[in-house]
C-alpha positions in Angstrom: 13.2 -15.6 -4.6 12.0 -12.9 -2.3 12.5 -9.2 -2.3 14.8 -6.2 -0.4 13.1 -3.0 0.0 15.8 0.2 -0.1 13.8 3.6 1.2 16.2 6.9 1.2 14.3 8.7 3.5 15.2 12.3 4.8 13.1 13.7 7.0 10.3 11.7 6.7 8.7 11.4 10.2 5.3 12.4 8.6 4.7 9.9 6.2 7.0 7.1 6.4 4.9 4.4 8.7 2.4 5.0 6.2 4.8 3.5 3.5 6.2 1.3 5.7 2.8 -0.9 7.2 1.7 -2.3 3.8 5.4 -3.4 3.2 4.9 -5.6 5.9 2.4 -7.6 5.1 4.0 -9.0 2.3 5.5 -12.3 1.9 7.6 -11.7 -1.1 9.0 -9.1 1.4 12.0 -10.4 3.3 13.9 -7.7 3.9 13.1 -3.3 4.6 15.6 -1.1 5.0 15.4 2.4 5.9 18.8 4.7 5.0 17.8 7.9 6.9 20.2 10.5 5.1 21.3 12.4 7.9 17.6 13.1 8.8 17.3 15.6 11.9 13.3 15.1 12.9 12.4 11.3 14.0 12.4 9.4 11.0 15.1 6.7 12.5 12.6 6.5 15.6 9.6 6.5 13.3 11.3 3.6 11.0 12.8 1.2 14.8 9.1 2.0 16.0 7.3 -0.4 13.1 10.1 -2.7 13.1 12.0 -2.7 10.1 16.3 -1.9 9.5 17.4 1.3 10.0 20.7 3.0 8.4 21.4 6.1 10.0 23.5 8.3 8.0 25.4 11.2 10.2 25.5 13.2 7.3 22.9 13.9 4.1 25.2 12.1 1.2 22.2 12.5 -1.5 19.6 10.6 -2.5 21.9 8.2 -4.5 24.4 7.6 -2.0 21.6 6.5 0.7 20.6 4.4 -2.5 24.1 2.5 -2.9 24.5 2.9 0.9 21.0 0.1 1.1 22.1 -2.2 -1.8 25.2 -2.6 0.1 23.1 -4.1 3.2 20.3 -6.0 0.5 20.4 -9.7 1.4 18.1 -9.8 -1.6 18.9 -10.1 -5.5 15.8 -7.7 -6.0 15.5 -4.7 -4.5 12.7 -2.5 -4.8 13.0 1.4 -4.5 10.2 3.7 -2.5 10.5 7.1 -1.5 9.9 7.8 1.8 6.8 10.4 1.1 4.4 8.1 -0.7 1.0 9.0 0.1 -2.0 5.8 -0.8 0.7 3.0 -1.1 -1.1 -0.4 -0.5 -0.3 -4.1 -0.8 -1.7 -4.3 -4.3 1.0 -1.8 -5.5 3.9 -3.0 -3.8 2.4 -6.6 -5.5 2.0 -4.9 -9.1 5.9 -3.5 -9.0 7.7 -6.7 -7.7 6.1 -9.5 -9.1 7.1 -8.9 -12.9 10.6 -8.8 -12.0 10.3 -11.8 -9.4 8.7 -13.7 -12.2 11.5 -12.9 -14.5 8.9 -10.7 -17.0 10.6 -7.8 -16.5 14.3 -6.5 -15.4 13.0 -3.6 -14.1 9.4 -1.9 -13.0 9.1 1.6 -12.4 5.5 2.6 -11.0 3.9 6.0 -12.2 1.4 7.6 -10.2 -2.1 7.6 -11.9 -5.3 9.3 -10.1 -3.7 10.2 -7.2 -3.2 14.1 -7.2 -3.2 16.7 -10.8 0.6 18.3 -9.6 2.4 14.3 -9.0 0.2 13.2 -11.9 1.3 15.3 -14.3 4.8 15.6 -13.6 4.8 11.8 -14.0 3.4 11.7 -17.4 6.1 14.4 -18.5 8.8 12.7 -16.7 8.2 9.1 -16.3 11.8 8.3 -16.0 12.3 10.4 -12.6 10.0 8.3 -11.0 11.3 6.5 -7.7 9.7 4.0 -6.9 11.3 0.8 -8.8 11.9 -2.7 -8.5 15.0 -3.6 -10.1 17.7 -6.8 -10.1 20.5 -6.1 -8.0 23.4 -7.4 -10.4 22.4 -4.6 -12.4 22.9 -1.7 -10.1 26.4 -2.9 -9.3 26.9 -2.3 -13.3 26.2 1.9 -12.9 29.2 3.8 -12.9 29.4 6.3 -9.6 25.7 5.1 -8.4 26.5 7.1 -5.1 27.4 10.1 -6.9 24.2 10.6 -8.6 22.5 12.5 -5.7 18.8 13.1 -7.2 19.8 12.4 -10.4 19.6 8.4 -10.1 16.5 7.7 -11.6 17.9 8.8 -15.0 21.2 7.1 -14.3 18.9 4.1 -14.1 16.6 4.9 -16.6 19.7 5.2 -19.1 21.3 2.0 -17.7 18.4 0.5 -18.7 17.5 1.5 -22.0 21.4 1.2 -23.0 21.7 -2.2 -21.9 18.6 -3.1 -23.5 16.3 -4.1 -20.1 13.1 -4.6 -19.9 11.3 -2.1 -18.8 7.6 -2.0 -17.6 5.6 0.8 -16.4 3.4 0.5 -14.0 0.4 2.5 -13.0 -0.2 3.3 -9.6 -3.9 4.0 -8.9 -4.9 6.9 -6.1 -1.4 7.2 -5.1 1.0 10.3 -5.0 4.0 11.8 -2.5 4.5 15.1 -0.9 5.8 17.9 -2.9 8.9 19.8 -1.7 7.2 23.2 -1.7 4.4 21.3 1.0 7.5 20.3 3.2 9.7 22.7 3.2 7.2 26.2 2.1 7.7 27.5 -1.1 11.2 29.2 -0.9 12.9 26.2 0.6 11.4 24.2 -1.5 11.8 25.7 -4.5 15.7 25.8 -3.9 15.6 22.3 -2.9 13.8 21.7 -6.1 15.9 23.5 -8.3 19.1 21.5 -6.9 17.4 18.4 -7.6 16.9 19.2 -11.3 20.6 20.2 -11.5 21.2 17.0 -10.4 19.0 15.6 -12.9 20.7 17.5 -15.8 24.0 16.8 -14.8 23.3 12.7 -15.8 21.4 13.5 -18.3 24.6 14.9 -19.7 27.0 12.0 -18.4 24.4 9.3 -20.0 24.0 11.4 -23.1 
C-alpha cells in the first residue's frame, strides 16, 4: 500500500517547499496534492516548481473544504494530512506518522509537536486533538458528515469521529518540529482575528459532536 499526502494551503509560499521536499524522498508516498485554498501569493507556483499535483481553488472555502477536495482526488487508500506552514519536517517524522497505518497498527495517527517552539508545543500539549498532522484510512473520511463544511473545526470532527467509532488512535511525537502561528504570518491584529474565527469554527464542531 502507498500513501497520498493532502496539504491544504492558504498563502504558504514561504514555507511550502520545506514541507514538500522531505515528502518527495519517501517511496511509501505515491501522490502529493497541494490544495491552494484561494491563495493570493505564489503558493501555486511554489507547488508546481516542486513537481507535485496542485488543485487551485479560486475562492477560499476553508480548511475542511480544501481537505475534502484533496481526498476526492486521492488515488491511495491511506491519506496523510499536513499543514503547509510546518517548520522542521523530516522524512523520519513522516515515516513515523504513516507506518502505523500502513502496517495496520492504527486507524489514525496524530502528530504532536515536541521540542520545537514553546508556544506551539504548549498549545499541542493542551489540545492535541487540534493537530492538523494526521494519517488516516480514506474509507473513514467518507463516513464523516459534512467534512467539507467543518472549516478549522475539521480536526475536532476527525477526533470526535475516531472516538465515536472506536478507531485505533496513535499519537506520534514530532521532535524539533513546529509551525508558524497566525500572528506571525498576518501581524498581531489580523492574526488574532483569524485565530478567533478558527476557534469559533472549532467550537461549533465541538457542540455538533457533543
